[in-house]
Structure formats: C-alpha cells, structure tokens
LOMI-689956 format. One record per residue (C-alpha): residue in three letters; x, y, z. Coordinates in steps of 0.02 Angstrom, whole numbers, plus 50000, padded with zeros to 5 digits. Layout:
// residues N
ALAXYZ...
//
This chain:
// residues 869
GLY448455000944897LYS450055008344813THR450305022644939GLU450355010345082ALA451394997644993SER452615010544965LYS452625017045138ARG452914998645197ILE454394997045089MET455175012045154GLU454795007345338TYR455514989745298ILE457224997845228ALA457295008845374GLU457104994045493VAL458294981245413SER459784993545364GLY461174998145485SER461245013145605GLY462315027845637THR462125047045664LYS461965050845475VAL461045034945431ASP459785036645564THR459475054945526THR459215049245338LYS457915036545398ARG456965048745504GLN457035062245352LEU456405048945224LEU454985042745338GLY454525059945393SER454245064945214ASN452805053545197PRO451575062545314VAL452095078845237LEU451825072845050GLU450255064245096ALA449395079645176PHE449865089845029GLY449675077744890ASN448205066444939ALA446425068044954LYS444835058244994THR443975052544824ASN442385042744800ARG443485027044787ASN444895028744906ASP444995039145067ASN446755042545044SER447055043644856SER448715050144789ARG448245064744675PHE450035066744613GLY451355054244556LYS453015050944664TYR454575043144617MET455905042444761ASP457645036544737ILE458245030144899GLN460205031744901PHE461335018744975ASP463265018545022TYR464325004644999LYS463784996345161GLY461954995545098ASP461425009345222PRO460335023045161VAL461215040045167GLY459965050645056GLY458455051044941ASN457745060344797ILE456015063344742SER455145068644574ASN453455073044568TYR452175072144427LEU450615081044386LEU449815087444548GLU447965086644512LYS447795105244552SER446045107644498ARG445525099144651VAL446085115144746VAL444505124344670HIS443315109844629GLN442825093844694LEU441595081344638LYS440145076344763GLY440715064544904GLU442525071444889ARG443635081744973ASN445105095044940PHE446915090744990HIS446995083645166ILE448065097945222PHE446695110645217TYR445615101045339GLN447055096145451LEU447475115745468LEU445755119645520GLN445755105945649ALA447375108845732GLY448305123045650PRO448495141445696VAL446765146345632ALA446585162145754GLU448305168545680LEU447685166045513GLY445995173345536LEU445145155845490LYS443685146745560ASN443675128745618ASN442305124045504PRO442815117545325ASP441025121845262ALA441305141345284TYR442595140045131PRO441855135644955TYR443515126844903LEU443185113745047SER441275112345047GLN440925107244863GLY440915088244901GLY439975089245053SER441105077045143SER442205086945255LYS442205073545392VAL442955056145350PRO442765041845487SER444415034045428LEU445385050645444ASN445965059245606ASP446395076445539ALA446995083745707LYS448105068145741ASP448815069345560PHE449165087645568ALA450335083345726GLU451185070445617VAL451525083945475LYS452275096645594GLN453295082945668GLY453885077845487MET454245096445442ASP455405096945597THR456245081245555ILE456635085345369GLY457215103145417PHE455835115345382SER456165130845485LYS454855139545585ASP454875152245464ASP454605140945322GLN453175132445416SER452265149045452ALA452495154745269ILE451745136945213PHE450175139945330LYS449925158345279ILE449925153545095LEU448545138945140GLY447635152145244ALA447705163845101ILE447025151644976LEU445425147545093HIS445125167445105LEU445375168944918SER443935155444895THR442695166845003LEU442955181944886LYS441545188944777PHE441565199944640GLN440385212544570SER440405224544425ASP441325240944470GLY439995250144372GLY441035248844199GLU441805235144114GLY442865229544255ALA442485221744420GLN442835224044599VAL442925212844762SER441285214944863THR441985205345022LYS443295217145085SER443665209345250GLU444225192345161LEU445275202045035ASP446145211745180MET446475194345260ALA447135186245109ALA448235201045060LYS448945201545241LEU449335183045238LEU450315185645073SER451195201045140THR450515212045004THR449075225945013ALA447275223844968GLU447395235944831LYS448745226944730LEU447855209744758GLN446235216344708LYS446985225544546ALA447865208844499LEU446245198944508THR445225211944411HIS446505216444272SER447415208544139THR448985214844070VAL449565211443893VAL451355214243833ALA451505220043648GLY452615230243546GLY453855232643678GLY452615238943806ALA451305232743928MET449405236443923SER448285233244070SER446375231344038PRO445065227544170ILE444025210944166ASN442275207144215ALA441675198344369ASP441575181444294LYS443345182244217SER443855189244387SER443115173344477ARG444065162044363ALA445705173044386ARG445525169044569ASP445375150144544ALA446825150844428LEU447885159944552ALA447365148144702LYS447765132844588ALA449565139644539MET449885144944716TYR449535127544779ASP450375119044633ARG452025129244649LEU452015127644839PHE451855108944820THR453335108244710TRP454375119444828ILE454085106944967VAL454625092844860GLU456195103844825LYS456445108745007ILE456345089545053ASN457645085144911LYS458825099044978SER458815091245160VAL458765072445112SER459855070144957ALA461495063444985SER463025073244974ALA464695067444881GLU465455064745060ASP463995051045090ASP464785041844928PRO463045035144863ARG463405019044777ASN461635011644731VAL459865016744739ILE458135008544753GLY456845018044667VAL455105017344739LEU453675022844612ASP452005027344688ILE450805035444561TYR449065036944526GLY448065021344463PHE446965020344306GLU445495031844341ILE443675031444282MET442645045344344GLU440865050244323HIS441565065544238ASN443285062044154SER444295078144104PHE446095083144067GLU446785076244229GLN446045058944201PHE446805059344021CYS448425062844091ILE448355050044224ASN447665035944115PHE449095040043983CYS450425037744122ASN449665021244163GLU449695017143989LYS451585020943979LEU451945009644135GLN450834996844065GLN451994997443910LEU453364996044013PHE452804981144107ILE452444972243946GLU454194977643881LEU455094970544035THR454124955244066LEU452974948343919LYS453824955443766SER455724956043823GLU455644938943911GLN454924930043753GLU456084938743639GLU457574933943754TYR457154915943741THR457084916743547ALA458824925543539GLU459524912643658GLY458974897843567ILE457844892043708THR456524880043667TRP454844890543685THR453074891043632PRO452554909843609ILE451114917043729GLU449924929743647TYR449654945743739PHE448924963043706ASN450184976443673ASN449564992743717LYS450945002843618VAL449625007043497ILE448685018243630CYS450255026943684ASP450705030543508LEU448965038043483ILE449115050243623GLU450895054343613MET451545052243435LYS451875066143314GLY450065068643246GLY449355061843407MET448075068543526ILE449125080143631ALA449965086143479PHE448235092343405LEU447825099343587ASP449325109543583GLU449095115943411GLU447335121743459CYS448045130143613LEU449335139743516ARG448135144843376PRO447945164043361GLY446195170243404ASP444955161843519THR445165144943558ASP443815132243571ASP443825113643653LYS442555108643522MET443705113043381TRP444985101743457LEU443745088243456GLU443375091243276LYS445185089243241LEU445325072543325ASP443855066943235ALA444595071243061ASN446325064943094VAL446265049943222GLY444415046543197LYS444785028943106HIS445985022243247ALA445215006443326HIS445485013643498TYR444525030543468ALA442785034543447SER441645049543463LYS439775054843416LYS440325059143250THR441405043443204ASP440185032343286PRO438455039743279LYS437545022843326ASP438475022943500LYS437145031643613GLY438455030643769ILE439605044043690PRO438925062343734ARG439075075443600ASP440545085543658ALA441655070543710PHE442695055943648ARG442995038643696LEU444755029943714LYS444865010443724HIS446195009343853TYR447094992543902ALA446064993944065GLY444304998343992ASP443435011743896VAL443465028843962ILE442415043743902TYR443215060943906GLU442255077543914VAL443175091043798GLU442675105643899GLY444045113143993PHE445375104243904ILE446225118243817GLU446115130743964LYS446965116044076ASN448225112343952THR448685130243920ASP448905133344107THR449225152144093LEU449095164644229PHE448785183944214LYS450385192944223ASP449585204344349LEU449335189444462SER451195183744439GLN451695200744473CYS450705202144634MET451445185244702PHE453255190144646GLU453115206444741SER452385197944899GLY453365199045052ASN452945179445074ALA454765172545039ILE453955156044974MET452755164044853LYS454075176644788SER455195162444739CYS453755151544662PHE453285165844537PRO454915171844442GLU454045176144292GLY453035188844385ASP454635200444376PRO454135214844248LYS455945214744190THR455705198944118TRP454205203244011THR454935212643877GLY455705203643729ALA455035187043798ARG454475177443640LYS454525159443696ARG452815152443721PRO452775141643895THR452635123943873THR450905116843883ALA450415105944034GLY450025090843918THR451705091643826ALA452655094843998PHE451745079144061LYS452135068843926THR454135074343926SER454055069944122MET453285052244081ASN454645048443948LEU456015053044061LEU455225041844201MET455185028544084GLN457075030644049ILE457305030244225LEU456385014944246LEU457145005844104LYS458785006944193LYS458204997744348VAL457844980244387PRO455954981444423SER454964971844558TYR453084975244552ILE451754976444686ARG450064974444601CYS448604981144700ILE446874973744672LYS445394983444730PRO444144970044806ASN442664980744787ALA442064997544739GLN441235002244913LYS442835003945008SER442284989745126SER443174976245207GLY442624959045195LYS441694960345023PHE442514953444861ASP441764958644706THR442264943044587GLU441914952044423LEU442854967744476VAL444324957944526ARG444334947444373HIS444244963144269GLN445794970144351VAL446684954444340ARG446264953444155TYR446744971244097LEU448344971244212GLY448994957044103LEU449254947544247VAL448764930444177GLU449834931644030ASN451204936744147VAL450914921344256ARG450844909944098VAL452524916444046ARG453324914244212ARG452624896744231ALA453054891744052GLY454764901044060PHE456344901644176CYS456354912144342PHE458204914644324ARG459454919044192GLN461244924844202PRO462744925444081TYR463974911444097ASP465374922344163LYS464364930144297PHE463554913644349LEU465224905644352TRP466054919444449ARG464734918444575TYR464504899444607LYS466264892444556ILE466664888944739LEU465374875644741SER466454863044637PRO468234858344673LYS468424856244481THR468044875844456TRP468774883144619PRO469804892144639GLU470044894744457TRP469284887844301ARG470514886144157GLY469294883944020ASP467914895743947ALA466424901544041ARG465094890243963SER466074874044001GLY466344880044169VAL464544881944195GLN464144865044126GLU465494857144255LEU464494866644386VAL462844861144343LYS463444842544320HIS464304843744495LEU462754851244577GLY461624836544501LEU460404848144400LYS459254837144291PRO459014842844106GLU457224848444146GLU457844859944274TYR458874871244163GLN459314874843984LEU460894881843913GLY460714897243794LYS462034904643680THR462614917543817LYS461694913043969LEU461194899944083PHE459254898544104ILE458514889844264LYS456784884744286GLU456334884744472PRO456704896644603ARG457094882944740THR458534878944623VAL459284895444632PHE458834895244826ARG459894879044844PHE461344887444753GLU461304902744863GLU461094891245019GLU462694881444969ARG463664895844928GLU463244903745106ASN463814888545187ALA465474887845079LEU465844904545100PRO466374905445293VAL467504890245254ILE468374900945109VAL468464917245206SER469224908445358LYS470554901745240LEU470884918245174GLN470874925945342LEU472094912745396CYS473264915345257TRP473094934145276ARG473364933945468GLY474794923245441TYR475724934145321LYS475354949345439VAL476004939045588ARG477604933845492ASP477894952845435GLN477624958245617LEU478814943745684ASP480074949045563ALA480094966445617TRP480094960845812ALA481434948045776ALA482494961845700ALA482214973145844LEU482544959545960LYS484194955145878GLN484724973045880ALA484264975346069PHE485214958646122ALA486724960946004ASN488024960846136VAL487024950546267GLY488484938146282ASN489664950746334ASP488514958346468PRO488904952546643GLU487014952746685PHE486724943346519GLY485344954746471LYS484344957746631ASN484244975746615THR484054975146420ARG482494984946364TRP481344973146268PRO480574980046105THR478714981146115PRO477964967146002HIS476294967745909LYS474724962146006SER474634946745911LEU476424942545977GLN476074944246155ARG476004925546191ALA477634923846078GLU478474937046183VAL477974927246347HIS478934911246273VAL480434921546216LYS480664928746375LYS480574912146455ILE481874905846334HIS483044920746380ALA482734917446570ASN483244899246552TRP484754904146446ARG485244916746566ALA485004906046716ALA485994892346618LYS487414905646601ILE487444910346781VAL487464892346840THR488774887046725GLY489784900046793LEU489604893546975PRO490784881047062ALA490174863147054PRO489534860747235ASP488554878147211ARG487854871147036GLU487274856347127VAL486424867447269MET485674878347139ARG484994861547045LYS484144856747208LYS483314873747232CYS482734875547062THR481884857347076ALA481074863647242TYR480484879447164SER479664869947015TYR478674859647149VAL478114871847281GLY478594889647207GLY477164901947241MET476204889047348LYS477264886847510PRO478384899747589TRP480244896947582ASN481864905547584PHE482734903247416ASN484264912947477ARG484564901847620ARG486134890047620TRP485744872147599GLU487084860447696ASN486244844347677LYS486794837447847TYR486164846248006VAL486584833048129THR487964840048230ASP487914834948421ASN487684816648404PRO489324807848442LYS488684791248359PHE488004799348203ASP489634797448090GLY489934778848148GLY488104775048122VAL488054781447956ARG489564770747897GLN488684756147957LEU487074759747869LEU488004762347708SER489044746647725LYS487434736147779HIS486174743247660GLY487224750047516GLY487324768047454LYS488664780447399ASP488284794847524VAL487224803547640LEU486114816247541PHE485124823147691ALA485184821647883HIS484154829548021ASP483494827248190VAL481554824348178VAL480114820048275LYS479084806048204ILE477274804648240ASN476944786048284ARG475414776848248GLY474764781648428GLY474834800048378LYS476364802748500PRO478034809548457ASP479594799848440GLN481354807948423ARG482264801048268VAL483634804348160LEU483184806147974VAL484504799347865VAL484244800747668THR485514792347558ASP485444789047368LYS484574772447399HIS483634772047567VAL482734783247687PHE483184778847881LYS482204784548034ALA483634780148157ALA483494780548342PRO484614794248430ASN485934780048459MET485804776648266SER485054760448276VAL483754756048148LYS482274743548155PRO481684736147991LYS480054744748005ASN481014762648010GLN481864760347846PHE481204759347659PRO481874761847496ILE481714777947400ALA480934768347251GLU479514764247367ILE479024782747389LYS477474786247308ALA477144804647362VAL477674818847472SER476474830847555VAL476804847747630SER475584860847689LYS475534878547624GLY476024887147794ARG477684889347890ASP477734873847971ALA479024859947974TYR477994845947934MET478044832747791VAL477044816247762ILE477944803947658HIS476734790847570LEU477334774847524LYS476614762947396ALA476254750547533GLU474574755947614GLY474724760547795MET476524764047789ASP476564782947782THR477784793447886VAL477404809447969LEU478884819748014ASP479124835748100LEU480974844348073GLY480594853448224LYS481354869048309GLY480644880248181GLU481604873448039TRP480214875447918GLU481354882547789ARG482254864847778VAL480614855847714THR480854861347548GLU482684855247545LEU482194838147613LEU480734837747472SER482024842147334THR483224829047395LEU481864815247393VAL481264821047217LEU482904819847142ALA483394803747224SER481954796347156GLY482294803146984LYS480724814546998GLN479584799747008ILE478784806547164ASP477044816047166VAL477164831947263LYS475624838447348VAL475514855747424VAL473844855347514ASP472804864847659GLU472464847547745ILE473514831547736ASN472784813847729TYR473754799247773ASN473924781347848ASN475184775947953THR474144762348050ALA474894747147954LYS472954744647919PRO472304746747743GLY470784758447734LYS471044768747889SER471674786647878ALA472044800947983THR472034819847935LEU473284834247982VAL472484851347996PHE473574865947998GLU473104881648102GLN473874897548158ASP474294898948342SER474934914048445ALA475414904848607THR477244908448654ARG478334892048643LYS479644887348768PRO481494887648735GLY482044873948622GLN480194869748588SER479674867848392LYS478574882148331SER477444868548261VAL476494859548394PHE475554842648352LYS473904841448457LYS473134824248436GLY471184823848396GLY469744812748398LYS469194802148248GLY470914803148171ARG470764821948148HIS472384830548226ARG473014847648220VAL474604856648189LEU474734873448268THR476034885248201ASN476614902348257ALA478014905048135
//
C-alpha cells in the first residue's frame, strides 16, 4: 500500500545516491524515521494490519550533486481518538503493544498483558500474526538512537506512554457531593510518578474544571462521568502532542543546514486513503475530505489542466469527459459550507448539540446534490436519524453526527493543561504551554477548531503539491479480507473507476506524453543536429523544426503548439535522450581538450619564462648550464621537461665538442656512436684514450699495410689490433686485424692475407657482442657461413667498443648491432649450420700474457667463453 510504497521510495533513493559522512548519516536518519513514525502513527484496522492513522509529507533535501543532505516532515491529523477507543477487531497504536512486549515494563509499573489496559483491549485483537511487536520495538529503539533521541528523551517518552496506560485503568466514584474521586489509588500514584507530579495534583486536575472569567479563575468539581471523559481527553491530548513533539525532534535532527546547501527536494506524500467504516465520525469526515482535495489536485494536474493546455496551444484534440469533484470540496470547505456551520455551532454560547448542527446542514445545504439526510430524503431507509450522507467521488459515506462538536472543539480543561505544564517530565511540560496560569488572564482569542485547522493544513499542502512535478503511485486493494491470492473484480473495478484511472489513461493514450517550451527543448537537444549546434541563429521554434526534421520524426509523432513542442510516444523521447547521451561524451571531450590545451599553454608560457630567466647567461657559462637549477614545471609538462633537458644536453655536448681539437672531436664522435649502441648494456670505459692502432711490435706491419692499401684501395687504416680468430674447427689462429675505410683484413702475423681472410665492409650484416667483460666479437657477413669470431685477447675487452664504433661508422651506420647473452653464428661455409658462444664467469688464474677470456670448445657446436675480468 501507500506506506510500503513510500518506504521503498526512500530506500531506493538511499541506495542509488552517493556516499560520504554527512550523506550516509542523513540516509540512516531518514530511513530510521520510518519505524519510529510507524510505531507511533500506525495501527491495525479491520482493513489493514499497518494502517497509517496520520498524514505525512516528507521533503527529502538534495545538494547540487543530487545527494540527500536532509529532510523535513509535515504531519496531518493524527487519529487521536484511537488512543481511547477502537472498533472490534482493531488495535491502538503499535507503540503501546511494542512497549509491553519488549520495553522497560518493570520500570514503568506495567504488565506484559495488553488486555490489562482498557485502552488496548477494546478491539479484542492484541495479537496480530503479521506483526512482531518485540522485533519492531527493537527497530524503534535503533531508529531513535540513529535520529538522535537521547536516553533521557527516550525515557521520558516511554514514561508518557506508561502514564497513558495507567490512566486507562483509573476508575471514578462520587466523593459524596457534586464531585468525584479516583477509586484506583495505586494506578493514580503510578501515573503521577511517571509524569513527575503528585497524585493529589493529578486527581484534582481530573476531577475539577477551572473557568477564567472577569479577570479571575474559578474551580468547580465535576462528576465521575465527566471525570472519565476528562481522563480520555487528557490521554488523547498527551499522545497527540507527544507525536507532534517526536516529528519536530526528527525535523531538528534531519533537516539540512545552510552549510549543506540544499538545492532541490523530492516530496513523498503518504497519507490516509479514503475510508468507509461501520461507524463513520469526525475523523473519517476529515480523512475523506483530504482525499477529495487530493483527487481534485489529481484532476487539476492530469485531466483538466492537460486538456486545457492542448486547447490553449492549438493542438488538435477531442475533449474527454470526466467527473470533477470540486463541487464536493466546495460543499465541505467553502464559506457557508459544512465545516463553517460546524464551527458556528461549536462557538455558539450555551450548550452545544450535534443534532443542532445537523439541522443547520439540512437547512442550508440540504438541496445539494451530494448531501442527504433523513430529513432531506425521508424515503431513504439507509440513512439513520442522527446522520447524514455525502456522495464522495469514491462512494457514498454515512456519517453519524454524535461527537462531531466535541472532537471539533478539541478543548482541554485548564486544570489538566496546568497539571501537565507543571509536570517534571520535560516533554510534557513543553507540549502544554497553555497550562501556564500566567497566560490565562486576558486571553480572549478562542483556539482554532480542529476542522478549520485541518482545512487550513490541507490547503497549505495543496499549495506545496501544486509547486511540484507530481508522480503518482496508485495502490489498489485486491480484496477486503487482507488475503493473498484473492482478486475481487468488482472491488478493483470500483477503485479504478472512482480514482479516475480510466479517464486518465484515455487522456494519456490520446494525448502527448511529453511537452516542452521550444527554447528549453532546443537548449537540451541542439547538440543532435550540426545545423543547431553549437549555436542556432534563428528563433527557437524554427530551431526545433530543424531538429525534428534532422531526427526524422514523422508528422503523427509530434505536434507544434504555439509555445511548446508536443511528442506522442515515450520511446521518441527515450531515443532523443539516448542520442544525447551518446553525443555528450564527444562534446565534453572536445571541451576538455580545449580547456586542457589552454591550461597547458598557460603553464607552458609560465615555465618557458622561468627557463628563459634561469638560462639567460648560459652561453657565457664555462659549464654551459650544467649546474643551473631547473625550474619545476607543472606535472602536465613533465614529459616536455624530459625533451627540453635532452635538447639542452645535446646543445651542451655540441658546445663542448666544437671546442675540442679536430682529432679529439673525431674520437668523441666515435665514443658517442659506441654509447648509442651499447651504453647501459655492456661495460666499457668511456674515459679510456682511443688510439686506433694497437700493433706495435710487428716489424712487418707498416709495410704490409702499405701493400694492402695499394692493392685493395683505401685511404687509411681506421683500426688495427692483434687478435685471435676462432677457426671453423674451433681452434685459435693468431691474426692481425686491419680495418680500412673499405675493407676488413685478417692478416697472418707476417701480414700476408689470403682471399678468404678479407671482405669489404659493405658485406657486413651485423656485429654481435656479449653483455660481459670479455673481448669477443662476432662479425656476421651477408654471405651465409662466413661469420668471423674474434678475440682481441689479453684482457682488451675495453677495445671491443672501439672496434664496434669503427665498423659502424665505416659502414655508414648500416650495420645491425646485437648485445646478447649468447651469440649464434655460422663460420662453416655451409648454410644452415650454426654454433653458439655461451659466456660464463670464471675465477681461474690466468698465465702471464694469457687472455682473460678463454675459449672452450663444446659438443654440438655449443662453445663456452670463460671470463675472469
């Protein structure tokens, strides 16, 4: 039903909204208010085990992010008569039964049995199978803790509830004169104790009536019957004001502050439904009036206003007939209406009488089509003598006039108000400010009647709801037996009919599900057409026409009004929203790109200015800015900083190199080339002097070199070194390696060179070296099987990089350089056969003059190079 639906709405909002300390606290408090308000405001009726006996409107407040930051509750017309009277099969408010099952009964002097208290036993239905009072009381306690009720607050509340139950057991008897006295003294004492007053004060308040007149106050005793009614009036007032105090307490705890910056609200209205009881009185009259107002609002916002809008906008439309219940609302609330005559009778001097009010109704509204009584319609046998019938939108209801004036007047003896005001129970004291005798003298204004107060509150509620965009949850009762699996067709048909759902569906089906002013529609959806985005130059209506044309809407899917676009089907709007959702990320990305570009350019300008200042005299610095402190860039420029530092390093290197003598510049070029290929992968000494020619003790070297250059061409020797060549059999051969600008020669010690021991540099495909401190190099030729394995020997591992750089530069950097753990090669002169050099560390001591890298021939072409360098 309505109560469950409203709880599910709140749970959904809590589930899908964001999180945070404040937001999570607000969620818990809003959800925690549900069990508290249900316990104090709901009761079992013959139609519903958890019926709301009050109206509740809650505004859930949201911040700019859409997260709940607070709430505010307005309550309407608690059915306080239920505190002292229930129909057969019904219960009092849940909280009383929960208190007896799981509350501090010993502290309150109570018994666990509800039947021991007249206020709880009249309905004869204390136990309800669908309710677990003990479990529900635990939830109430938890809810109070979450909302912020202190332990003292909770104790005071339970004492008030206990006092009400003790009041129900009070019995009155004559005091021997015109007055009365309480005959059940122990219960009186306990009630007085819980209210923090004395038994004498409480008894006097219940058995006396004080009248203020002529500037003085006069107290008179009342009889036992009036004392019983005074007790009931006090119990009702105590509970009603306690309930209001609880709602105000919740609002103080939950309401958003200015710091929370509430921007929007979602209002949830959970209010009593239309009621037709076996005996209908003032409460049902107010409840049904409330439902008439809500139905009128429903008609105004759906049926009436919708059709009027179509007409005003010039939309082609066939009007749909519906029943407008405004005539019933006017009958009840207008000047000269039923509430006005009820107030008039209540305020009339002398004794008032419910029957006199009925006579006034017969005389003044008796001819109204929706009113009937025994006098206006004598032939109707269904109307009792002291009753009237109203033809509501939901059906006919007969109201018994007995008690209307008393309930509408809603007065409380001053003695009772004073007793509560002077109570030591802080809550009760705050709930009865009129009990202060200082306020009695000179008080001329009569209090507002209950009916007028309710009418005013309903009109204020309507004003609130008219400002909202409404969504309706219609709750249909499937049967009158509160049973599952039973569907009473006639009952359901009746509800559908009186709720106006058929007419509403007809209007919706024939009408338009969506309408929006042209400017708002264009603003929201202009991104869907290149002709309207980013800016439409014409008027809004023309822009919308261009949009619907671009989106391919058919004429039957929409109509253009005077100021608004009307769209027929929801799926059309859903398509617009889906296309908009797809377009937004593209546009947002462009905006982000532009914004980030702007910010980065701004940051770049600032950093560039700082760089310019830091490096202003770098050209005159002997170190060319080596020790200059770099300004810290924004994190978005960190990659740019790396590139700029590389540019500076290259510039600085160029400045240093250009300042060197020509021979040193050439050596520097070779070393830089070597570093670019093996830097960080193979150890080498950058600071070692490179001499190019390392053959010094061979008397035939110079003559042999001249012959090689003369015979094979070439300008000069780029590199020369005694080496060990590993031959095809895996044996070492002594050779003199000579590298010219054209060729590589592997000469014998006497400088003779066989054809197979020479090759042009252009034939070199790649060079492989290891990652360790060995002096080995493999030169791979383009011709398969002709690779050369060299050991520069005698620990000259540092010269490997010099030879590598020489070969690379001589080839015009056309050689592939490999720095690997194992070198695969083929020097067998046979395609497809290969061998592998595996490099290992070795701690063995070498003989004087022996290379620190020792070649060890292995099986299956897998050879080892042992190095102890």
